[in-house]
Each structure stands twice: as C-alpha cells, then as structure tokens.
N, C-alpha and C positions, 0 to 999 in steps of 0.2 A: 374790523368788521368782518364777519365770517363772509357776508355776501356783497357783490358788484352790480348795483341796479337791486329793484324793490318794487314789489309786486302791488304796493298798497296806491300807486298811482296819484299821490299827491299833487293839487293842482298848483301846489306852491313851492316844491320840492327844491331845495335849493344843491343838491347833489347832483341835478342833471349834466353837470360838467363833467363829471369822473369818468363817463363812458367814451371821452374823447382820446383817453389812454389805451383802447381796446381797439380792435379792428373794425367795430361797426360804430361808425361816426355820427348815425342820428340819434340827438338827444330822447327823441321818442320811444325809443328803443330801450331807454333806460327802464321801462315799466314792463317790459315783455322780454328782453333778453337779460337774464339772470347769471351770473357768472358765481360759483361757488370754490371755496378754499378746501379741497379735502383734507389737507395734510395740517390742518388749522391747528389742531390739539398738540401734535407733534413738533410745529415751529412754537408755540407758545410756553411748551414745557422745555425746550431749548433755551429760550430766555430766560423762564425762571430761574431755572438750575444754574444758570450763570453767576458768577461770583460778583460780577459787575452788577449785576440787578439788585435794586436798594426796596423792592416790595411797593415801588408807585402804584396809586389807584391806574387800575386800567378801564378805560371807557369802552363799554360793548354795546354797539349798535349807536353810534354817533352819528354815522352819516348815512347807513343804510339798515335797515331793521332786522336784526338776527331773529327774530321772531316771525317774518314774514310768511305766506302760506308754504312755499317749498320747505322750509324748516320742519315741518308736519313730518315730512317724507324725509328728510336726511338725517336730522337729530345730532346736527352736529352741536347744538349749545350742551348738550348733555355730558359730551367730550371735554368742552371747554370747560365746564362747570368742576367736572371732577380734579382737572389738572389744578384749577384754583383753590379747591379745597386741599389738594396735596400738598401744596404750599403756601396756603393760607395768604392767598393774596388778595387785597382789598380790589372791587369794581364797581362800578356802576352800568348797570342795564337800562336802558332806553329804549321802550317799545311801543307801540300803537296797536298791540295785540293781546289778547287774554291767553294766548297759545302759551305764554309763558307759565300759566299755572301749571301744567304739565311737568314742570320743573321744581314745583314747588317745595319738595322735600331736598333736593340738592342746594338749591338758594336758602331754605332754612338753617342746613347744616352749615353751609358756608358763612351765614351771618352767625353764627355761634362762636367763630372762630376770628372774624374780622370784620371791617368795615364794609358794607352792603348797602348801595343806595338802588332802590327801584323807581324808575321815573317814567310817566307816560306823557306824552304829548296829546294835550285836549284844547281845542281850539276853540269849540264852540260846543253848546248844551244841544243846542236844536239838532234833532236825530237826521232831519232831511237835508238840512245845510250840509252837515257832517259828511253824510252819504254822498254828498255832490261835491265836497271838496276832497274828501279822503276816500272815493269808492272802494278801495280794497283794504282798509282798517277796520278794526274792531268798532261798534257804535260807542259813543260817549259812556251811555249807563254800562256798558261791559267793561270799560276801560277803570273806570270808577270803582266799581264792584271788584276787579282785579287788585286794585290799590290796597282797598278795603281787608282782602285778603292777606296781602303781604305786609300789612300793617301789625299783623297779627305774631308777626315774626322779630326777631331782631333787626331786619334790617330798615333802614331808614326810607321813606316812601315820599315822592314829589310828585306834583302836576307842571308841566311845562306847557304854559300857553303862548306858543310860538308857532307861527306868527299870528298876531293878531291884525286880522285885514281891514284896512280903513273902509268904513261907511257900512262893512260887513259883518263884520265877527269884534266890533271893538264897541259897542253900543253899552250902555249901562246896564240892561237887563241880562245880556251874555255875560257881562264881566260880574253881576253878582250869581249868576247861577254857576259861572266856575269857582268862585268863591265857595258858594255853599256846597258846591260838589266836593271840593276838596276837603272842607271841613266833616264832610259826613262821611268819608272815606278814609277819616284821621291821617290825613296828609300831613308831613312835618312841614312843607313850605309849598308856595304855589310862586312861578318863577315865570312873567310875562314879558315879552319881545315883541318888536313891530316885525313887519314884512320889509324883507331886503330883497331887491331885485337884482339879479346880478347874472350876466352870460345868458345861458340857454332859457334859465328859471324868468327872465323876462318875457321871453316869447312866449312861454309855456302860460303864466300867468294872464296876459295878456290877450292871447289865444282863450283862455277859459272866459273871462270876461267878456269878451266879443259874441261868445257862442252862448252864455248863460245868465250875465247880470250887464247887457250893455248900457243901462242907465248909470250905471258907476263908473264907466270905461273913462269919461271926459274928467271926471273928478279924479280919479286915481293917477292917470296919466299927468293931470297937473301937478301933481304931490311929488313926481318925481321927474319933471321935465323943469319948472320953474326954480330959480334958487331959492335956497332956505325954506321953501314951502314946505316940506316934509319935516324940516326940524320945528318949525312954528306950530303944526298941526299936531306933532306929538307932545309938547309941554304940557299944554291943559289936561291931555289924554293921560299922560303918567301923572298928573297930579290928582285926577279921579280914580286912579289905581290904586293909589298909595292910601287914598280915603278910604277906599272900600276894602283894602287891606287891613286897616286898622279897625274899620269896623268888625271885620271879621277874626282880628287877631292873626293872623296868618302872614307869616313872615315870606321874604324873599330870600334872604339870607342863608343859603346852605351852607356855606364856608364855616359856621361857626360848629354845626354840630361835625363836619366832616373833620376838623381841628381834633374837637372834644374826644370822639369814636377813636380816631388815629392814633391820639397821643394815648390812650388806654389799649391800643394794640401793641404799642410800643415803636410808634414810627412818627417822625418829627414832621408834621404836616406843615409846620411855618417854613420848613428848610427845603420845602419842596416848591416846584414850579407851578405855581397855581392856574397861571395862563396855560401852560401845556396841559396839564393834567384835565382840565375841565374846560377848556377854551369853547368846546361846544355850547355852552353855558351861557 
C-alpha cells in the first residue's frame, strides 16, 4: 500500500485499526490524516531485484486505495507500475476510483507482459446510497465504466461486492443490479462478501447507523451479539447469491484464471501460497 489512511471515508472500512501504529491514535483521523511512502518505488525495485524474489503476485491497494484523491497530486502509482513493467511482475490492483484510468497505457503494457487483475469494490448500484456509504469514492457507474475500459486490455477485471451490509445492500434488487453491472462491463468474476465488524470498524459502522439508518440499528446489532445469529442469517442469503450468479453466468472463482494466466507467464501458481497472495479476497 502506497498510503496509510484513505480519503474515501467508507463507513464500513476494515482498515481503521492500522492508524494505531502511527502517532495519531484516533481512528476517525484515518480518513483525514494520510501518510505516503515517498520511496515506495525504490523499495519495490530493491525487492524485485533480489534473487530471493520468485515473481509472486503483488496486491496493490488491498488495505488502502492507491488511487485515492491524493494520488492525483503525487503520481506514485506511475513509478510503481514502471518498476513492475521492468521486472514483468504480476499484480492485482484494487480501487474504488476511476483515477486509475490515468495510468491506462502503463497497465495495458504490463498486462501484455504478465498477469494483471483490475478489481473494483462496488457494494451497491444506488448512487445516493453509495455516496452515503463511500463519500469519497467514485460513483458505482464510474467504477463500472472504468472496468469496461480495462476489459479492452489483457488484464482480468472483477467486481468485489464487499461488504454486503445486512438489511441495506443485500436485497435482491441490489444483488441483481450488481451482477447486471458486472456483465455489462465484461468483468470476469464477481466476488461477494458480508460485513465483518472488528475493532474500531464496529464503532464507526454503528455510529453511521445511529446517525443515518437508526431503523436498522437494532436488527444489525442482534446479528453481531446473539450467538450464531449472523451465521444463520447469511446461509439463505448466500444461497440466493449463488442463484443470481448462475442466472448471469458470473463466476466468483478468480483463482482458475490466475492459475491459467500465471502458468502461461511461466509462474507455478499452484506452488504459491494462495492465502498469502490473495488473502484480501
């Protein structure tokens, strides 16, 4: 991750805890106090040039978005991509921003050399709700449009519908909209996942519900306080998701293509630690 902290301000952000390692202890500052790694390209090249490096897939933006607004000023991803091109190193880039289109030519070039996956987290298709949940991110429409552009390259593209928030974004209409959007932008897969509340994320999420969706507060609180309630709630929801996925012929298994593309590139994906490389998924 090029940055620590993220300007997108997502109400469900799981990475709030990471600011406890810095001098600023307040989780809320995660959205306004952003740290950048000026020497990211230099350190990356040092690792890739090492004989010990085996060409593993690098995940860019799995915790904080490398294409958040400040990147427009810094341009650090350009330097990172140039290093990846030099060493033909595979990568996954996950973002909620269409600022990534700025680097289209670099990513296109890298995708012709090795495996590249461009993924965008899209949790709902309702533009107003998305602006409420992810105030600093690009709109869902802009994210789908961005993925459609990258589908023209050799890169694999995917939609990460994570998290689906109980009683808010996991209704059938929204799920149908997400899969329709994934199909329309020629995404290779859609990966769903439910809300996980840990540490400061729990406080931030419930604070949002209290202020903006108080009618859901009691229901969602029950899911996370009553034993097995959340598990029992999710089972029929995942069954419905599977039905919708089959309807749109949209897989959630991204690893099949990773293995295929990486084998072509001369890398044994089966020998890699999938959990370590792609654990953010």
